[in-house]
N, C-alpha and C positions, 0 to 999 in steps of 0.2 A: 784490546787482552785488554779488562774487565776494568774499572775504574780506584773501583772499588776491590780488592782482590780478598779472596775469603769471605767474602760477605755474601756470595753471591752459588758461596758452593750449596753443593746438597745435604739439606741436616738429615737423619735418623726419624725414625718414627718413636723410640727414646726420649728424643730430645727435646720431641715438639711432647709430647706427653709430659712430659717432668714443667715442663715451663709455665703449657697447662694449669697442672695440678699446683701451682705453685700461685699463680692470676687468683686460681680458683676460692683457693686454702687463703692470697690475700685480704678478695671480698668477704669470704665468711670472719676472720679477724671481725674488720669493722663494722662491722653489722652487732657480734656478741660483741666489739668496746661500747658503739653507742646502744645498743641494748644491756651494759649494766652500767652504764654509763646514765641516765632515764634515770634503772632503777636509784641510785645512790642520789638523785636530790628529795630535795620534800618540794612537788608540784604532784600536782594528783591528776594524773590523766584520761581524758574523756572522749572517748577521741569515736565511739557512737552515734556523736551530737552532734561529728560534722555531718552527714548523711543531711542533714534537712539545712544542709548549702548550700549544696547544691537539689535536691528534688526534693516536695513537702507538698503534706496533700492539706490544702486550707477550704474550710467549712464557708461555704459563702449560700448568706440567707437570704432573703428577698424579702424584709420586712412594708408595709403597708406607706404610705404618705396619707391617708388619709382616716379618717375617723367614721365606720358606718359599721354596718352587717355584711358578713358572710353570703350574699342572695345564691349564689349560684358554681355548685363545683362543677368544670365538665374537663373527663376524663382527655383529654389529645397524645394518645400512642401515652411515650417515656414521660410528659408533662401535661398539667392540668392546667387546665385559665379558670382561675379566681375573682372572682366579681365580685366586688363590697361596695354596697352604694352604703351614698352615707346621705345627711342630711343635705339638696339640690345637687349637685355631686355623684361619681361611681369613675370607681376606675378598675383595671381589667390588669391581672397580673399571671404571666407564665410563671407557673413554679414547679417544680419538679417531684410526682407522685407519688415515688418512695419516698420522701421527703418531707409529705404535710403535710401543719401541726393543730389543724385548726378545719372546723365541721360545716357544713353548712347553720347559716341559721347561728355562728356563732360573735360572736359584736366585740369590734378590732379597735386598735385605739393606733396613732396616726405611734409610730417604729416598732408594732408590735408587730412580730418575727411570724409571717406564712409558710415557712420549708426553707428549705436549707436541704444539697447538694455537699458531698466532696466531693473537691477537683485538685485531680495535678497541677503543680507551679517548678517554674526551674526559678533554682536557688538565687540569692545573690551574688556567689560564688562563681556559679554560670552568666549569668549573665554582666559580668567582670570579666569573663574573659572571652566570653563573645565586642562585648568592648574593645578589650590586649587586640583581640585580637583581629575587627573589622580597623580599624587607628594603626597598628600593625602595616598591613596590608596592602592597602591606597598610600598611607605612608611611603614604601617600601620601587610601587611602582612610580610612588613622583617623585623618590629619590633620586632612579632612578635613570627617571625619561635628564633629571633636573639635571644627574653624572653626565652622562657622557654628553650631553649638547657643548655644557662646561668643560669637561674638556678636551671635546672637540677646538673647545674657543682657545683652549689654554696655548697651544702648539696651531694652534693659528700661524698666516701671516702676517695678520690685520691686527697692527697694535690695541686699536678702539676692543673686539673681542680678545684679543692674549693681554691686556691691560685690566679690563672690567672682569673678567674670569680669575688674575689675580688675586686681586679687589677681596674681590667675593672669598675666594678661599683661602684666605691670608685670616679673614678678621670673621669669620665663624668657623675654625683652627680655634683662632688666636680668642672666642670668648668663654665660657663654657657655658650649655644646654641653660642647669637653668634659666639663669639672665637674660637669654632668649627666648625662652615663656613666657620670662613675668614680661622683657619690651613690645612682643606680640600681643599679648593676652591684655597688659594694661596699657600704654601705649595709641601701639599700632590701631589694636583691636577700640577699646576704647572712642578711639578718632572713628575710625569706618565708621561707627556702633550711632554717634552723636551724626555722620554725617548718613546716612540710613536715614535713622529717626526725622532730621529739619525735612528730607521731602518725601519722609512719606514712606518710606520701606520697611519690611523687619528688619531684622538685626540682625547676623553670620553667626548661628551659632557657633561654643566656646568650642566645640571641639576640630571646628575646620582647623581655629591657630590654633590649635595642639598640634596637625596630623601638618601642618601644614612647617609651624618649625624646628618639626622636626624632619620631614621630611627634607627642608633647607642647610640642615645641618647635619644631615648624610651622603645631603647630594654631596659638601664640598668634601668628604673623605673617598669619595666613591669616585666623581669628578679625579683627584688625582690614580687615587688606579688606573682608572682606563689612561687617563697621561701617558701610564707606566705600560700598560697593557700596548694602546701602541705605538710606543716607542721602542716594547720588544720585540715586534716584528721588523726584520731587517729591511735597510731599505730598498736594498736591491726585490720585492715585495713592488713596490709603490713601481721602481721604477720598467719591471716584467709591466708589471699591467696599463701604463701610461703606451709603453710603445705594443702595443695589442691596440695603442686605440681610443686608450676609456677618460671617461673623463675624470680629474676629482675626485666628487660626490662616487660619482661609479665604481670608481680602486678600494673607497675607503670602507664603499659599505658592502663591495662584492669578496675583496681581499682581504684588504686588513683586517676588521672588524670581528670578521667571522675569528682570524686570528687570535684577536687578539681578546674575544672575548670567551675562549678556552682559556687565555694559563688562566684570568683573571678571577673566574669563577671562583678557587675558593677564598680566595680576599675579599670581596664580594659575599663569599655568606661570609666569615663573619663581619666584618660591618654589615650586613643585614638582619645578624642574633645581636650583635649592640643597641641596637634602634630598637628589637622589641623588649632589650629588656631598658631602654632608655624610656619607653613610654610609663612606668613607671613613678617620672617624676611630674603626667602630668592633673593628679589629681591639686597637685599644686596651683592647678587654676581647676579646681572642684570639675575634676573631667573624674568621671565614677568609671576607671579603669580597675584593672586586679588589684595591683596593691593598695588605693585609696578604698579600697571595696574591705581590703579582707581588715587593712586598717579600724574601715567601722563596724565590724565581725567581731573582731579580737575587744572594742571596747566595747559593744553589745552583750558575750557569748564570757569576758574572763578566761580568752584559754590563747593564750598565744603564744606556744609554745605549737600546739595543733595546727590551728591557721596562717601560725609563713610558714611551717612547714609543706603543706597539707599547697600553697603560695607557689612554692619552690621550686616545686613537682611536678602543675599546673604553662612556669616556664619554664622546663626542665621540659617538660611537653611538646614546647611549642618551637625552642632551641630544636630542639635534637631533629623534629619535626620538619623543621627548614634544612634541616642537614645530610636527613636523607636524598630531600627533590636535588638540589645544587648537585647530593652526590652519581645520584642520577643521570644530573644533565651533564656534567662532567664522563662521566662514562660511552654516552652515546656523543659525545660529543670530538673523541679520543677516534 
């Protein structure tokens, strides 16, 4: 007998078509409302200028570093070797053949342009997106490792492990991520870097303090998710595994954890999506992730609406991509 009588009854084709049409009309209505709302505000929209923050052509110039005469120009495929002879010194420059602006026997001064070429470069928004993706990916892996180990310690019979796990979880979950970022960078980071400098070693890059703070913050929540997943598996599973001669660790790794992971994947996906969005706080410790880059671009371009909308869409792409990956893992785990 169904637990929800009526909900699993077959639906007619017209029923599905009707509600599909309602959904489509709702989306069209939201888009139309947004469009007319943007027209009603006193703002000049300049979407055409957004492209250059993703990719742009930069004019790369080759300039003379000495003063002298262009003694010779030797073509070498796409580039030409420009030999500048100065007083008691000489320099050779590889200049794009199509972009040459000097000839033999021309007199050039320091900083004079010998040639130029246009090259495509990655824009600031892409650089910020790549850094956000890099930080998020490393933090997710570390948070998963920390969460699994802490979750196992949380249900351990060893009082030291259990109390340590509880203390870590409560401390981290009970304080804001922004405060933890500040402590990691300005307190712990300063202490570590001063010690490394005293020992003659190079300092730890700022990005790693951001990664550690994100991983530890998310790891505390992941630990509770893992604990709940393990405890949701019936105790008979452990008893059956132990009766077959498995050790506790073998039973946990081969019997309990596979079942627990399949159950906690949706919760883990939500937590890791939050991690991606929480990475926007890393700008307060001068990490140029997507949100900080967007603030810089808004300040330079005076285009707040366009750039923040683009920023939101890029975060949506990251989080939606992670959701699709987790959904695929869920289907394969069933």
